[in-house]
N, C-alpha and C positions, 0 to 999 in steps of 0.2 A: 374362199372369202377374200383372199388377197392376190388373186391372179392378176398380174400386171396387164395382160391384154384386156381383161374385163374392166379394170380401172381406167385404162387408156380410153376405151370406148365411152365410158361414163364422162370422163373429163372432156373429151371431144364434144359430146352432145351438150354438156352444160356450157362450155366456153362459147360454142356457136349460138346457142339459144339466148344467152345473156348478151353476147356481143351484138347480135342483130337488133336487140331492143335498145341497146346503147345509142345506136345511130338515130333511131326514131326519137328517143328522148332528147338527144342533143338538138335535133331540128325543132322540137317543141319549146325549147328555151329552158334555162336552168340557172341556179344561183351558184356562187362559188366564194371561197375565202382562202386566206393564206394560212400556213401552218408554221414551220420553223423559220421561214424567211419569206421575203417578197417573191422569191423564185420558186417557192414550194407551195403549190396550189392544190386544193382539193375542191371538188364540185359535189353537188348533191347527187350527181350521177354515179360518182365513185362509191358513195355510201350505199345507194340503192343497189348497184351492181354487186357489191360484196355481200349484202344481205341476200340477194337473189341467188348467187352462187352457193352460199352456205345452205340456204333453204333447199335447193335442189339436190345438193350432195347429201345433206342430212336425211332427206326423204328416202334416198337410195341406201345410205350407209349411216344409220343413226349412232353407231358406236365408235366412229372414227374421231380423230382430233382435228382441229382447225386452227390455222394461223393466218390472219389477214392484215393487209397494210392499214386498213381503217379501223382496227381495234379488235377484231375477232380473235379470241384466244381461248380454246377449250381443249381439255385433255380427254382423249378417248381411251378405249380399252383393247383395241385391236392391234396396236402398233403402227397403224396407218395415220399419217399426218398430212392433211391437205394444206398447202401453202398457196395463198391466193393474192394476186395483185389484180384487183377488179378493173382498174384502168391503168395500165402501164403506159406512161406518156401523156399524163393529164394535161400538161401545157399544150400539147398538140391538139387535144380535144377542145381545150378552151378557145384556141385560135382557129379551129376548124382546119387544121393541117393534118394530112395523113401521117400515120406512124404511131398510132395508139392501138392498144390491144387488150384483150382479156387473157390473163395468164393464170394457169392452174397447174400446180405441181403436186405430186404425191410421193411421200417417202415411207419406207417400212423400216421401223426400228432405226431411224436416222439415215437410211441409205436411199437415195433417190431412185424411184422405179418408174415413174410416169410423168410426162409433161404434155400439156396442150396449150397452144397459144393461137388465139383467133384474131385476125386482123379484119375488122368489120368493113373497113373502107374498100379493101381489095378483095374481100370475101375469100381470104386465104386461111386455111386451118393447118397449122404445123402441129405434129404430135410425135411422140416416141414412147416406147416401153422398153425397159432395160432388157438388153439382149435381143431385141426385135427390130432394131433399125428405126429410122426416122422418115417421116413422109410430109409432103405438102399436098393437101387436098387428095390424099390417098395414094400418091405416087412417091416412090423412093427418091430421096435427095442425098446429095453428097457435097462436101466442100470443094473449093476451087483446087486446081492443080498447080497453082502458083509456086514457083521455086525461087523467084527473085524478089527480094524486098523492095527494090527500087521501082518495080512495076506493079506493086501491090496497093490495093485500096483498103484503107483502115477505117474502122469506126471507133468512136469513143463517146463519152458523156462527161458532164461536169457536175461537181458538187453543188449543193444548195448553199454551202457556207462560203462567204466571200473570200476569206483567207485562202482556203483550199482552191477556190476558182482561180485566184491570182497565180498560185503555184502551177496549177494545171495549164494555164495559158502560157506560162514561161517554158514549160516542157516542149511546147510545139516548135520552138526555134531549133531544137535538136531533132525532133521527129520528122517534121515536114520535109526538110531537104533530103531525107533518106528514103522516102516512099513516093508513090505516084500521087496520092492525095489523102486527105482526111475527110470523113463525113461525120457530122454530129446530127443524127436523125431524131433523137429525142425519146427513145424507149429501149431500155436494155433488153427486154424480152425479144423484141423484133430484131434488134441488132444481133443477138445470138442466133436467131433463126436465119438471118441473112448470111451469117457465116456458114451455117449448116447447109444452105442451098447454093453457096458460091456467089452470092451478090456482093458480099464483102469478103476480102481475103483474110481479114482478122479484125478483132474487136478487143478493146481493153477499157477497163474503168475501175477506179478505186472506190472502196467503201460502199459497195452496194449492200442493200438489205436482202435478207433471205428470199423475200417474195419477188425481188427483181430478177433473180436468176434461177429460181427453183425449177421452172419448166424449161426455159430456154437453154440452160447449160446442159441438161440431159439430152435435149433434142440435138444440140450441136455435137455432143459426144457420140450419140448413137448414129449420127450421120457420118461420122468418121473424122471430125475435127479434133484437134488437141485442145483440151479444156482444163483450166485450173480455176478454182474459186477460192475466195478468202479475202484478205485485205485488198489484193489486186485480183480481179477477175479477168481472165484472158482466154479467148477462143481463137484458134488459128488454123488455117490450112496447114497440113502436116509439113509441106515442103519449105515453109519459112519460119518454123517455130524457133530454131536456134538463133537465127539472125534477128528475129523480132524480140526475143527475150533479151538479147545482148543490147539492142537499141533501147528498149524500155528501161533497162538498168542504167544505161549511160545517161539517159534523159532524167533519171531520178523520178520516174512516174510514181 
């Protein structure tokens, strides 16, 4: 009932199925509004996608629990909780910029066991099951072999709250001189997957919600990256962890 490999396959199928429809729906036009601030956008596609993911997962596993960014919250009886970000990177979707995804994570009694992230623009499916490694379109992935922070490419994201955004901007004056460069790609799930496959050497962001990292953090960890989640989520190639953590602390990230 809770075999991680079976749950992984289900998450992959649902993420791809819904993600492919997201692209078609975006092309057909959609409405949108703001939530907590003018930077925090939700579209009718987000709501549709969450409902579609929940419907498909419920059809296969009616007794599981669900937690979604757009309001889904149900308690199951199996110990399995599906945590869903129907469109991670909604602002990218709004502006038709690549970098949004459908993210589905599963935990068992609070322990992450499955993650699937589908990028419908690049048609890339990242997934992992605990103890079974991580893949991109079915092929194994691993983080970069970087050992020098000065030649490492980092990813990050910014808060929706203006005061925190100002602070995050100020931290860049310490971080930028110490690394090759910074990328702000717009979606935590894909940022974590980019660390998992070596496109980014590391990624960090503060105050993420559970659905932002539920799938991507497990994928990065199963790929072999060093990952911590919490007030500060950080995923890194193993060779730069110590130097990166020292830098982030000195920058007061």
